[in-house]
One Martini backbone bead per residue (centre of mass of N, CA, C, O) as a GRO file, in nm:
protein
  380
    1MET     BB    1   9.682  -4.902   7.336
    2GLN     BB    2   9.687  -4.799   7.007
    3PHE     BB    3   9.776  -4.829   6.677
    4LYS     BB    4   9.759  -4.514   6.616
    5GLN     BB    5  10.012  -4.452   6.824
    6ILE     BB    6  10.184  -4.595   6.604
    7VAL     BB    7  10.441  -4.583   6.408
    8GLY     BB    8  10.367  -4.726   6.148
    9GLN     BB    9  10.348  -5.065   6.074
   10SER     BB   10  10.098  -5.157   5.878
   11ALA     BB   11  10.152  -5.457   5.820
   12VAL     BB   12  10.157  -5.563   6.111
   13LYS     BB   13   9.885  -5.462   6.203
   14GLN     BB   14   9.719  -5.620   5.990
   15ARG     BB   15   9.810  -5.900   6.081
   16LEU     BB   16   9.697  -5.884   6.370
   17ILE     BB   17   9.406  -5.823   6.306
   18ASN     BB   18   9.351  -6.079   6.130
   19SER     BB   19   9.402  -6.294   6.347
   20VAL     BB   20   9.144  -6.215   6.497
   21LYS     BB   21   8.921  -6.230   6.278
   22GLU     BB   22   9.027  -6.543   6.208
   23ASN     BB   23   9.097  -6.702   6.467
   24ARG     BB   24   9.457  -6.679   6.492
   25VAL     BB   25   9.545  -6.698   6.802
   26SER     BB   26   9.832  -6.729   6.942
   27HIS     BB   27   9.951  -6.811   7.258
   28ALA     BB   28  10.263  -6.778   7.137
   29GLN     BB   29  10.453  -6.467   7.087
   30LEU     BB   30  10.712  -6.306   6.879
   31PHE     BB   31  10.838  -5.981   6.906
   32LEU     BB   32  11.066  -5.897   6.647
   33GLY     BB   33  11.282  -5.617   6.706
   34PRO     BB   34  11.435  -5.345   6.704
   35GLU     BB   35  11.520  -5.081   6.848
   36GLY     BB   36  11.248  -4.857   6.803
   37SER     BB   37  11.008  -5.018   6.635
   38GLY     BB   38  10.745  -5.099   6.841
   39ASN     BB   39  10.701  -5.391   6.967
   40LEU     BB   40  10.580  -5.324   7.244
   41ALA     BB   41  10.341  -5.148   7.146
   42LEU     BB   42  10.214  -5.373   6.973
   43ALA     BB   43  10.157  -5.573   7.193
   44VAL     BB   44   9.964  -5.393   7.351
   45ALA     BB   45   9.759  -5.330   7.126
   46TYR     BB   46   9.689  -5.623   7.074
   47ALA     BB   47   9.577  -5.688   7.354
   48GLN     BB   48   9.354  -5.472   7.339
   49TYR     BB   49   9.212  -5.581   7.082
   50VAL     BB   50   9.142  -5.863   7.197
   51SER     BB   51   8.977  -5.722   7.462
   52CYS     BB   52   8.780  -5.570   7.305
   53GLU     BB   53   8.427  -5.493   7.307
   54ASP     BB   54   8.458  -5.287   7.024
   55LYS     BB   55   8.565  -5.365   6.750
   56GLN     BB   56   8.729  -5.239   6.488
   57VAL     BB   57   8.859  -5.255   6.181
   58ASP     BB   58   9.165  -5.103   6.280
   59ASP     BB   59   9.078  -5.099   6.599
   60SER     BB   60   9.031  -5.011   6.903
   61CYS     BB   61   8.796  -4.813   7.054
   62GLY     BB   62   8.897  -4.661   7.353
   63VAL     BB   63   8.606  -4.673   7.549
   64CYS     BB   64   8.585  -4.915   7.687
   65SER     BB   65   8.653  -5.076   7.974
   66SER     BB   66   8.907  -5.218   7.871
   67CYS     BB   67   9.053  -4.988   7.730
   68ARG     BB   68   9.080  -4.797   7.971
   69LYS     BB   69   9.267  -4.990   8.128
   70TYR     BB   70   9.484  -5.022   7.915
   71MET     BB   71   9.563  -4.712   7.895
   72LYS     BB   72   9.680  -4.764   8.213
   73LEU     BB   73   9.795  -5.052   8.259
   74ALA     BB   74   9.528  -5.177   8.460
   75HIS     BB   75   9.447  -5.458   8.386
   76PRO     BB   76   9.374  -5.771   8.538
   77ASP     BB   77   9.477  -5.931   8.249
   78LEU     BB   78   9.739  -5.760   8.264
   79HIS     BB   79  10.084  -5.860   8.226
   80PHE     BB   80  10.425  -5.801   8.337
   81SER     BB   81  10.755  -5.859   8.207
   82TYR     BB   82  11.099  -5.772   8.318
   83PRO     BB   83  11.378  -5.621   8.358
   84PHE     BB   84  11.574  -5.589   8.659
   85PHE     BB   85  11.707  -5.442   8.973
   86ALA     BB   86  11.786  -5.628   9.221
   87LYS     BB   87  11.790  -5.619   9.582
   88HIS     BB   88  11.638  -5.892   9.605
   89LYS     BB   89  11.576  -6.223   9.550
   90ASP     BB   90  11.236  -6.165   9.572
   91ASP     BB   91  11.224  -5.996   9.342
   92THR     BB   92  10.983  -5.853   9.110
   93ALA     BB   93  10.805  -5.689   8.879
   94LEU     BB   94  10.590  -5.594   9.089
   95THR     BB   95  10.784  -5.407   9.249
   96PHE     BB   96  10.793  -5.214   8.956
   97ILE     BB   97  10.509  -5.134   8.834
   98GLU     BB   98  10.491  -4.824   8.863
   99GLN     BB   99  10.741  -4.752   8.697
  100TRP     BB  100  10.654  -4.899   8.442
  101ARG     BB  101  10.403  -4.738   8.376
  102GLU     BB  102  10.533  -4.460   8.361
  103ALA     BB  103  10.734  -4.525   8.136
  104LEU     BB  104  10.539  -4.636   7.912
  105LEU     BB  105  10.350  -4.386   7.902
  106ALA     BB  106  10.579  -4.179   7.831
  107ASN     BB  107  10.711  -4.433   7.632
  108ASN     BB  108  10.658  -4.647   7.367
  109TYR     BB  109  10.999  -4.656   7.315
  110LEU     BB  110  11.126  -4.821   7.527
  111ASN     BB  111  11.437  -4.863   7.686
  112LEU     BB  112  11.681  -4.973   7.892
  113ASP     BB  113  11.794  -4.690   7.961
  114GLY     BB  114  11.515  -4.564   8.033
  115TRP     BB  115  11.444  -4.771   8.253
  116ARG     BB  116  11.685  -4.719   8.439
  117GLY     BB  117  11.591  -4.415   8.512
  118TYR     BB  118  11.344  -4.539   8.709
  119LEU     BB  119  11.587  -4.663   8.870
  120GLU     BB  120  11.801  -4.806   9.119
  121ALA     BB  121  12.070  -4.947   8.959
  122ASP     BB  122  12.343  -4.861   8.945
  123ASN     BB  123  12.563  -5.153   8.884
  124LYS     BB  124  12.350  -5.336   8.800
  125GLN     BB  125  12.211  -5.619   8.653
  126ALA     BB  126  11.990  -5.709   8.431
  127ASN     BB  127  11.700  -5.924   8.503
  128ILE     BB  128  11.536  -6.254   8.509
  129ASN     BB  129  11.436  -6.420   8.762
  130ILE     BB  130  11.314  -6.702   8.934
  131ALA     BB  131  11.092  -6.547   9.085
  132GLU     BB  132  10.958  -6.440   8.819
  133CYS     BB  133  10.895  -6.720   8.697
  134HIS     BB  134  10.703  -6.806   8.924
  135GLN     BB  135  10.507  -6.572   8.887
  136ILE     BB  136  10.421  -6.635   8.598
  137ILE     BB  137  10.299  -6.908   8.660
  138LYS     BB  138  10.084  -6.806   8.857
  139LYS     BB  139   9.936  -6.611   8.666
  140LEU     BB  140   9.874  -6.833   8.434
  141SER     BB  141   9.699  -7.030   8.622
  142LEU     BB  142   9.481  -6.837   8.591
  143LYS     BB  143   9.194  -6.705   8.523
  144PRO     BB  144   9.018  -6.489   8.388
  145PHE     BB  145   8.854  -6.207   8.508
  146GLU     BB  146   8.720  -6.036   8.243
  147SER     BB  147   8.830  -6.144   7.999
  148VAL     BB  148   8.902  -6.373   7.766
  149TYR     BB  149   9.204  -6.281   7.810
  150LYS     BB  150   9.515  -6.367   7.929
  151VAL     BB  151   9.803  -6.137   7.962
  152LEU     BB  152  10.158  -6.172   7.876
  153ILE     BB  153  10.435  -5.938   7.882
  154LEU     BB  154  10.765  -6.007   7.763
  155TRP     BB  155  11.041  -5.814   7.812
  156LEU     BB  156  11.330  -5.924   7.722
  157PRO     BB  157  11.423  -6.257   7.706
  158GLU     BB  158  11.733  -6.224   7.705
  159TYR     BB  159  11.723  -6.205   8.042
  160LEU     BB  160  11.699  -6.503   8.037
  161ASP     BB  161  11.811  -6.764   8.171
  162LYS     BB  162  11.793  -7.088   8.257
  163GLU     BB  163  11.526  -7.026   8.421
  164GLY     BB  164  11.338  -7.026   8.158
  165ASN     BB  165  11.274  -7.329   8.151
  166SER     BB  166  11.035  -7.314   8.363
  167LEU     BB  167  10.833  -7.200   8.112
  168LEU     BB  168  10.776  -7.431   7.907
  169LYS     BB  169  10.501  -7.544   7.998
  170ILE     BB  170  10.330  -7.279   8.000
  171ILE     BB  171  10.378  -7.232   7.693
  172GLU     BB  172  10.283  -7.515   7.578
  173GLU     BB  173  10.049  -7.548   7.831
  174PRO     BB  174   9.818  -7.353   7.873
  175GLN     BB  175   9.571  -7.200   7.967
  176PRO     BB  176   9.294  -7.102   7.862
  177ASN     BB  177   9.302  -6.802   7.729
  178THR     BB  178   9.621  -6.756   7.680
  179LEU     BB  179   9.866  -6.482   7.641
  180PHE     BB  180  10.201  -6.492   7.504
  181LEU     BB  181  10.418  -6.210   7.495
  182LEU     BB  182  10.713  -6.157   7.321
  183VAL     BB  183  10.985  -5.905   7.347
  184ALA     BB  184  11.239  -5.862   7.100
  185GLN     BB  185  11.580  -5.808   6.952
  186ASN     BB  186  11.762  -6.089   7.003
  187GLN     BB  187  11.746  -6.406   6.894
  188ASP     BB  188  12.034  -6.528   6.987
  189GLN     BB  189  11.956  -6.465   7.312
  190ILE     BB  190  11.742  -6.684   7.302
  191LEU     BB  191  11.609  -6.951   7.408
  192ASN     BB  192  11.551  -7.222   7.209
  193THR     BB  193  11.317  -7.348   7.378
  194ILE     BB  194  11.140  -7.085   7.344
  195LEU     BB  195  11.148  -7.023   7.039
  196SER     BB  196  11.011  -7.303   6.946
  197ARG     BB  197  10.717  -7.202   7.097
  198THR     BB  198  10.685  -6.970   6.887
  199GLN     BB  199  10.539  -6.701   6.710
  200LEU     BB  200  10.639  -6.503   6.457
  201VAL     BB  201  10.692  -6.135   6.470
  202LYS     BB  202  10.796  -5.918   6.247
  203VAL     BB  203  10.981  -5.603   6.320
  204PRO     BB  204  11.078  -5.344   6.168
  205ALA     BB  205  11.235  -5.084   6.095
  206LEU     BB  206  11.187  -4.770   6.055
  207ASP     BB  207  11.110  -4.530   5.845
  208TYR     BB  208  11.236  -4.231   5.762
  209GLU     BB  209  10.953  -4.093   5.698
  210ASP     BB  210  10.806  -4.166   5.954
  211ILE     BB  211  10.985  -4.008   6.146
  212LYS     BB  212  10.978  -3.731   6.011
  213THR     BB  213  10.677  -3.685   6.030
  214TYR     BB  214  10.643  -3.705   6.324
  215LEU     BB  215  10.834  -3.474   6.409
  216ILE     BB  216  10.685  -3.250   6.267
  217GLU     BB  217  10.410  -3.297   6.418
  218HIS     BB  218  10.600  -3.242   6.697
  219GLY     BB  219  10.777  -2.947   6.625
  220GLN     BB  220  10.981  -2.996   6.409
  221THR     BB  221  11.173  -2.912   6.189
  222GLN     BB  222  11.260  -3.020   5.889
  223HIS     BB  223  11.569  -3.030   5.932
  224ALA     BB  224  11.565  -3.174   6.210
  225ALA     BB  225  11.400  -3.423   6.117
  226GLU     BB  226  11.601  -3.518   5.899
  227GLU     BB  227  11.847  -3.556   6.090
  228ILE     BB  228  11.720  -3.749   6.303
  229ALA     BB  229  11.617  -3.966   6.108
  230TYR     BB  230  11.898  -4.029   5.998
  231LEU     BB  231  12.049  -4.098   6.270
  232SER     BB  232  11.842  -4.322   6.389
  233ASN     BB  233  11.806  -4.563   6.193
  234GLY     BB  234  11.489  -4.656   6.286
  235ASN     BB  235  11.509  -4.532   6.587
  236MET     BB  236  11.283  -4.390   6.799
  237ALA     BB  237  11.431  -4.369   7.062
  238GLU     BB  238  11.657  -4.201   6.950
  239ALA     BB  239  11.491  -3.967   6.827
  240LEU     BB  240  11.372  -3.874   7.097
  241SER     BB  241  11.639  -3.821   7.245
  242MET     BB  242  11.734  -3.598   7.038
  243THR     BB  243  11.504  -3.388   7.105
  244ASP     BB  244  11.634  -3.338   7.402
  245GLN     BB  245  11.856  -3.202   7.271
  246ASP     BB  246  12.047  -2.999   7.127
  247SER     BB  247  11.998  -2.794   6.827
  248SER     BB  248  12.226  -2.909   6.651
  249ASN     BB  249  12.428  -2.872   6.356
  250TYR     BB  250  12.599  -3.140   6.254
  251HIS     BB  251  12.675  -3.081   5.961
  252GLN     BB  252  12.826  -2.812   6.004
  253LEU     BB  253  13.025  -2.912   6.216
  254PHE     BB  254  13.156  -3.138   6.046
  255MET     BB  255  13.254  -2.967   5.808
  256LYS     BB  256  13.429  -2.784   5.967
  257TRP     BB  257  13.622  -3.002   6.070
  258LEU     BB  258  13.722  -3.107   5.798
  259ARG     BB  259  13.838  -2.842   5.690
  260PHE     BB  260  14.048  -2.794   5.916
  261CYS     BB  261  14.196  -3.070   5.858
  262PHE     BB  262  14.254  -3.034   5.558
  263GLY     BB  263  14.414  -2.749   5.616
  264ASN     BB  264  14.580  -2.751   5.877
  265LYS     BB  265  14.428  -2.566   6.124
  266GLY     BB  266  14.535  -2.528   6.427
  267SER     BB  267  14.396  -2.248   6.514
  268ASP     BB  268  14.108  -2.396   6.480
  269VAL     BB  269  14.106  -2.677   6.602
  270ILE     BB  270  14.144  -2.620   6.908
  271PRO     BB  271  13.877  -2.447   6.955
  272PHE     BB  272  13.691  -2.664   6.836
  273THR     BB  273  13.743  -2.888   7.047
  274ASP     BB  274  13.634  -2.724   7.278
  275GLN     BB  275  13.346  -2.706   7.169
  276LEU     BB  276  13.297  -3.015   7.166
  277SER     BB  277  13.352  -3.062   7.478
  278LYS     BB  278  13.070  -2.876   7.548
  279LEU     BB  279  12.816  -3.048   7.437
  280GLY     BB  280  12.797  -3.314   7.558
  281ARG     BB  281  12.764  -3.649   7.559
  282GLU     BB  282  12.516  -3.692   7.370
  283ASN     BB  283  12.598  -3.486   7.147
  284GLN     BB  284  12.866  -3.627   7.085
  285LYS     BB  285  12.742  -3.894   6.993
  286ASN     BB  286  12.567  -3.770   6.761
  287PHE     BB  287  12.793  -3.637   6.609
  288LEU     BB  288  12.949  -3.901   6.550
  289ARG     BB  289  12.714  -4.047   6.420
  290TYR     BB  290  12.689  -3.862   6.190
  291GLY     BB  291  12.973  -3.891   6.069
  292ILE     BB  292  12.952  -4.190   6.011
  293SER     BB  293  12.704  -4.175   5.824
  294PHE     BB  294  12.824  -3.966   5.614
  295VAL     BB  295  13.065  -4.139   5.524
  296ARG     BB  296  12.914  -4.377   5.432
  297GLU     BB  297  12.769  -4.229   5.204
  298CYS     BB  298  13.024  -4.159   5.055
  299CYS     BB  299  13.099  -4.448   4.990
  300LEU     BB  300  12.851  -4.508   4.819
  301LEU     BB  301  12.914  -4.300   4.607
  302SER     BB  302  13.197  -4.403   4.528
  303ALA     BB  303  13.055  -4.697   4.452
  304GLY     BB  304  12.780  -4.628   4.283
  305ALA     BB  305  12.536  -4.622   4.530
  306GLY     BB  306  12.318  -4.375   4.522
  307ASN     BB  307  12.037  -4.541   4.572
  308LEU     BB  308  12.127  -4.585   4.903
  309VAL     BB  309  12.099  -4.291   4.964
  310HIS     BB  310  11.992  -4.094   5.279
  311LEU     BB  311  11.992  -3.772   5.204
  312PRO     BB  312  11.960  -3.469   5.216
  313ALA     BB  313  11.997  -3.254   4.970
  314ALA     BB  314  12.220  -3.067   5.088
  315GLU     BB  315  12.401  -3.315   5.184
  316LEU     BB  316  12.435  -3.451   4.915
  317ASP     BB  317  12.591  -3.220   4.781
  318THR     BB  318  12.833  -3.236   4.973
  319ALA     BB  319  12.911  -3.530   4.927
  320GLN     BB  320  12.974  -3.501   4.621
  321LYS     BB  321  13.215  -3.310   4.683
  322MET     BB  322  13.386  -3.477   4.880
  323ILE     BB  323  13.462  -3.724   4.676
  324THR     BB  324  13.675  -3.543   4.516
  325VAL     BB  325  13.880  -3.528   4.800
  326MET     BB  326  13.776  -3.828   4.899
  327ASN     BB  327  13.856  -4.133   4.937
  328MET     BB  328  13.788  -4.452   5.033
  329ALA     BB  329  14.018  -4.484   5.233
  330GLN     BB  330  13.974  -4.224   5.394
  331SER     BB  331  13.679  -4.291   5.473
  332GLU     BB  332  13.750  -4.545   5.637
  333ALA     BB  333  13.948  -4.418   5.836
  334ILE     BB  334  13.751  -4.205   5.956
  335SER     BB  335  13.533  -4.405   6.054
  336THR     BB  336  13.712  -4.543   6.257
  337GLU     BB  337  13.783  -4.302   6.436
  338LEU     BB  338  13.481  -4.234   6.513
  339GLU     BB  339  13.417  -4.504   6.644
  340LYS     BB  340  13.629  -4.485   6.869
  341ALA     BB  341  13.521  -4.220   6.987
  342HIS     BB  342  13.246  -4.323   7.066
  343TYR     BB  343  13.339  -4.538   7.254
  344HIS     BB  344  13.486  -4.336   7.457
  345VAL     BB  345  13.245  -4.157   7.531
  346GLU     BB  346  13.078  -4.375   7.659
  347ARG     BB  347  13.345  -4.402   7.874
  348ASN     BB  348  13.434  -4.106   7.969
  349ALA     BB  349  13.624  -3.949   7.817
  350ASN     BB  350  13.825  -3.689   7.759
  351PRO     BB  351  13.703  -3.470   7.526
  352LYS     BB  352  13.946  -3.285   7.471
  353ILE     BB  353  14.155  -3.500   7.408
  354LEU     BB  354  13.994  -3.674   7.210
  355PHE     BB  355  13.939  -3.454   6.984
  356LEU     BB  356  14.230  -3.383   6.933
  357ASP     BB  357  14.325  -3.665   6.846
  358VAL     BB  358  14.135  -3.698   6.606
  359SER     BB  359  14.219  -3.445   6.451
  360LEU     BB  360  14.505  -3.549   6.400
  361GLN     BB  361  14.417  -3.793   6.234
  362LEU     BB  362  14.263  -3.630   6.013
  363ILE     BB  363  14.505  -3.475   5.913
  364LYS     BB  364  14.663  -3.717   5.811
  365ILE     BB  365  14.448  -3.821   5.609
  366LEU     BB  366  14.374  -3.538   5.448
  367HIS     BB  367  14.648  -3.383   5.422
  368PHE     BB  368  14.885  -3.625   5.421
  369LYS     BB  369  14.785  -3.911   5.334
  370THR     BB  370  14.782  -4.077   5.600
  371PHE     BB  371  14.791  -4.358   5.824
  372PRO     BB  372  14.733  -4.526   6.081
  373GLN     BB  373  14.882  -4.736   6.267
  374GLY     BB  374  14.774  -5.052   6.144
  375ALA     BB  375  14.642  -4.986   5.894
  376HIS     BB  376  14.437  -5.132   5.602
  377TYR     BB  377  14.483  -4.928   5.343
  378ILE     BB  378  14.397  -4.866   4.995
  379PRO     BB  379  14.473  -4.637   4.790
  380ASN     BB  380  14.368  -4.493   4.487
   0.00000   0.00000   0.00000
């Protein structure tokens, strides 16, 4: 994998390249970034650059023997560790290496849900077990086979339990020319004993423009790209997932829903909830996520923070009109109802009943200007 295959993150890429040029390669590094930021892809591209036999100014060459093997994730000095759903207590990451290569080659922005789809996970919990920790120690105890560096990329160390303490010695005192790259999303869930032994590489969420440009270059219309980039909130894994869903215009659907509820048009609301119930679970989640994001932007506009709003021009115009008939208290109450609905959709609630119930709550808030029992909103 080369740096040029990774969307955005130019500052992080340059920092990584400079560390190699200036011979400042730390033996243990933590690539910390939110889901969909590309931190896993950056770690792989960095490992490929370190091992490249003909390094270019801003990337690995992509054609030398080492790069060709890295592009297939099959270099003898490249090792991976990751959470898996063990069937037997002696299962390790190596048991699932073929599925792992297939998953990562298919999607540079692999997340745990995507990885689960390549395995027979059933209801098992993902983890990195003690057998895998022993396997890591064994791998890193050997000298490099072909390259200058032996590299181990550990994805989601958050799934290391106390067994992770068995890795402390190999992290702190590795064999010469060993590179240990951890790729994480949540710093608070990593063992402090491991965290303190690594050099931090912060990877921010992707920019809206970077995601939009990528989607347009890969066949999305400008409108669809803008909507998906906005909804994904810097998460490329989410953005790619949305491109696989039906190309619904969430903005028009959401505005239609609010208009029906504002006008208390029961004859329109009921067939509309039927329509929403047939969207499919992922589209329902995306639709609700869009609604939550749109209402949040309306709150920012109401608060006079228009400079923080990131809506496409047409939707910004709609939002400016919306805040003339929907005050801050109503916006907050609507957002809460949508968040609760999203929670229940994720847990397979009956969509027809769910969307009808939410519609009734929105009618109370928008038409009758009353709030759900137990809510603590102060109307303007």
